N, C-alpha and C positions, 0 to 999 in steps of 0.2 A: 574257331571262327569260320563262318560260312564262306567268306571270300577266299580264305586260305585253302579250305577243302576244294573249292572250285578249280584252283590251280592244277591240282592233280589230274583233273580230267582233260587238260590241254593236250592236244595231239602232239606227238613227238615229231621234231623237225631235225635237220642236221645238227649233230652235236659236236662239241670239241673232241678231238681224238688225240691220244687215248682218253678214257673216262676221266672226269675231273679229279686231279690229284696234285695240282701245282702249277708250275709256270708253263705257258704256252706262247706261241708266236704273237707278235703285235702287242707285246707288253701286257699280256693277259695272264691273270691268275684266277684259277677256279678251284674250289674245294668244297664238296658237299653234294648230296644227292641232287642230281640235275641242275647244278649251278652252272650258269652260262650255257645251258643246253642248246640254245638256238643260235649261238654266235656264228657269223659268217666272216665278215671282214671288219667288224668294229675293233677299235684299238684302245689300249690303255684301260681296260676294264678289270675289276676285281670282284669276284663273287665268292662269299663264304657262307655256306649254310644251305639248308634244304630249299631248293628252287630259287636261290638268290640269283637275280638277273636272268631268270629262266627264259623270258621271251626276248631278250636283247640279241639282235642280229647285226645291226649296222651301228648302233649307238656307241659313242666313244667317251672315255674318261669317266665311267661311272664306277662307284664303289658301293657294294651291298654287303652287309654283315648281319646275318640273322635269318631265320627261317621265313621264306617269302618276301624278303626285302627286295624292292624293286623288281618283283616277279614278272610284271608285264611291260617293263619299260623298254623303249627303243629310241630314247632321246639321249642327249649328251649332258655330261657334267653334273650328274646327280649323285648325292651321297646319302645312303640310308644305313643307319645302324640301329638294329632292333627288330624283334619279330614283327612282320607285316608292315615295317616302316616303308612308306611310299609304294605300298603293294600294287595299287591300281594305276599308278602313274604310267602313261604311255608315250606321250609326245612332248613333254615340256621339261625345261630345265633353265638355269640350274637351280635345283632345290636341295635343301639339306634337312634331313629328318633323323633325329636321335631319340629313340625311346619307343617302346611298344606301341604300335599303331599310330605313330606320329605320321601326320599327312597321309594316312592310309587310303583315303578316297580321292586324293588329288589325281586329276587327269591331265588338264592342260593349263593349269596355274603354274606360273614361273616365278623364279627369284623369291621363293619362300624359304624361311628358316624356322624349323620347329625343333625345339629341344625340350623333351619331357614326355612322359607317357601320355598318349592320346592328345598331344598338342596338335592343333589344327586338324583334328580328326576328320571333320566333315568338309574340309575345304576341297572343292572340285576344280574351280577355275579362277578363284581369287589369286592375285599376284602381289608381289612386293610386300608380304606380310612377315612379321617376326613374332614368334611365340615361344617364350622361355618359361616353363613351368608346367606342372601337371594339369592337363586339360585346359591349358591356356588357349583362347580362341577356338574352343572346342566345336562350336557350330558355324564358324566363320565361312562366308562365301564372298566377302568384300575385299577391297584392295587397300594396300598401304596402311594397315593396322599394326601397332606395336604393342604387345602384351607381355609383361614381365611379372611372374608371380603365379602361384598355384590358383587356378580358376579365374585368372584375370581375363576379363571379356569372354567369359564362358558362353554366354548366350548370343553373342554377336552373330548376325547372319549377313545383312546387306550393308551395315554401316561401314564407312571408309574413313581413313585418315584420323583414326583414333590412336591415342597413346595412353596406356594404363600400366602403372608401375606399382606393384603391391598385391599381395594375395587378396583375391576377390574384387580388385579394383575394376570399376565398370562392369561388374559381373553380369548385371541384367540388361545391359545395353544390347538392343536387338538391331535397330536401324538407324540409331543416331550417329552423326558424323562429326568430325573435327572437335572431339572432346579430349581433354587432357585431365588425367586423374593420377595423383601421386600419393601413395600411402595405403595401408590395409583398408579395405572397404570404401576407399574414396570413390565418390560418384555412383555409389551402389544403387541409387534410386533412378538414375537415368535409363530410360527405355528407348525413347525416340528423340530425346532432346539433342540439340546441335550447339556446337560452339561454346561449351562450358569448360571452365577450369576449376578443378578441385585439388587443393593442396593440403595435405595433412591426414593422418589416420582417421577414418571415420567421417571425413568431411563430405557432406552431401547436402542437397536441398530437400525440401519436404516432399517433393514429387518431381515429375518431369518439368524441365524448364529449358529455356534457350538463352544462350549468351550471358550466363551468370559467371561471375568470378567469386569464389569462396576460399579463403585462406584461414586455416585454423579452426579447431573445434569450438563452436560457440558455447558449449557446456563448460569450457575451461576458461580461466582468467589468465591473460598473458601481459607481459610487458613487451611492447612492440618497439623495435629498433629498426629503422630503415635509413641507411646511409645515403648521402647524396641529396638531402633535402634541407637540412638545417644550414642557414646562412647562404643559400644558393639564390641567385638572382632570378627574378621572374619579370615579365613585362607588365608593368602597372596598368597599362592601358587595356589589357586583355585578361588580367588576373580575376579569378573568381574566389569567392568564399567557399570553403569546403565544410560540409556538415556531416555529423555521424548521429544515427538514431539508436534507439534502444536495442536493435538486433544487429548492431555493428555494420549497417549498411552505410556506405559513403556516397555522397552526391553533392551537386552544386545547386540543386533546385528543390525547394521546399514543397511538400505535398500535404493537403489536409487529410482528415480521416476518410473522405469520400473519394480520394485519389485525384483531387483537383489541385493544380498548382497554385500556391499562394500568390496572389497578384502583386508582387514586387520583385525586383531584380536584385540579386546579390551584388551586381556591379554597381547599382545605384547606392547601396549600402557602403561599398568600398569607396566610391566617389565622395559620399558624405562623410565618411571617416577621414579621408584625406583633407576635406575641407575643415573638419573640426580640428585636425592636427595643425593645419595652417593657422586657424584662428587662435589656437592655444599658444602657438609661437608668438603670434602678434601681441596677445594679451601679456605674455610673459615679458616682452619688450616694453610694453606700456607700463607695467608694474615696476620694472627696473627703472625707468625714466622717472616715474612718480616718487619712487624711493629716493632717487638722487635729489629731486627737488625738496622733498621733506627734509632730508639730511642737510641740504644747504640752508633751508629756512630755520632749521633748529640751530645751525651754527650762527646765523644772524641774530636770532633771538638771544642766544647766549652772550654774543658780543655786546648787543644793546644793553642787556641786563648788567653786564659788568661796567659799562660806561655810566649808566644811571647810579649804580652803587658808588662809583668813584666820585660823582658830583654832588652827592649829598653833603650839606653843611655839618660841621662838627657840633655835636651836642654842647650846649652851655649850662653852666651851673649857676643858679640864682641863690644869692645869700640873703636871708631875712634877718633884719636888725633884731 
């Protein structure tokens, strides 16, 4: 690698004495060709490998394991494990890089964590990023991104405050911000979109979009269970009807084929429904009262019929001579 080769051309400055071979004053440990070669009064540093922590003179509490790891560093509290890990870091910390070329180009970005070969490879000044996985956040220069999985947020450059969990999640996001993607290939179509949430393997929109929430792969059929909804009270005065269309989109307002809202309010429908329920209760009461009247009349008719039957004269027999 060119950047590693260039380290060999750096001028010699005061080195630890004797030559790097173990433990030295100020809690320093150096082992490897030119490891901690420039150290003056920095403390608590450990350099293992060819040119590990080569340029560190006054930096403290750094650990470098691997050829060229933290070679140009002079900051505090950095940890680099792997060939060329944090190679070009000079003045920032605390950073953690584990893997070949992890955070290799970082210069003044701080509080970054890169675990995996080539993770956060091109980050120069971005801070507060976490990349766990091969080539995760490979192109990143933004801040406060979290990528977990191989190639997660691979192409991100200036996007910030994104979270991607899963191989290739938000892989093509370049400058989009505040996106959340959980699952392999989740949110893979986002490039510049902001504020989206994708949950599930392969869940993504048709193209760039802003402020969409997508849960579950629409090509699959699910039984959906969400606790905390059934038999929970809501305010009848502000409650709205919820609709779902053929592509599983939820909403409270109906739209026609031209994208225009249908000119009636779901709240009016709810109010009418409540009125209808009240009318039904009233009708049920009326029917009950009418039934009672009918029963009473039937009883009276039965009583009168019995009295008439009892008052009939007895039949007489006529004898013919």
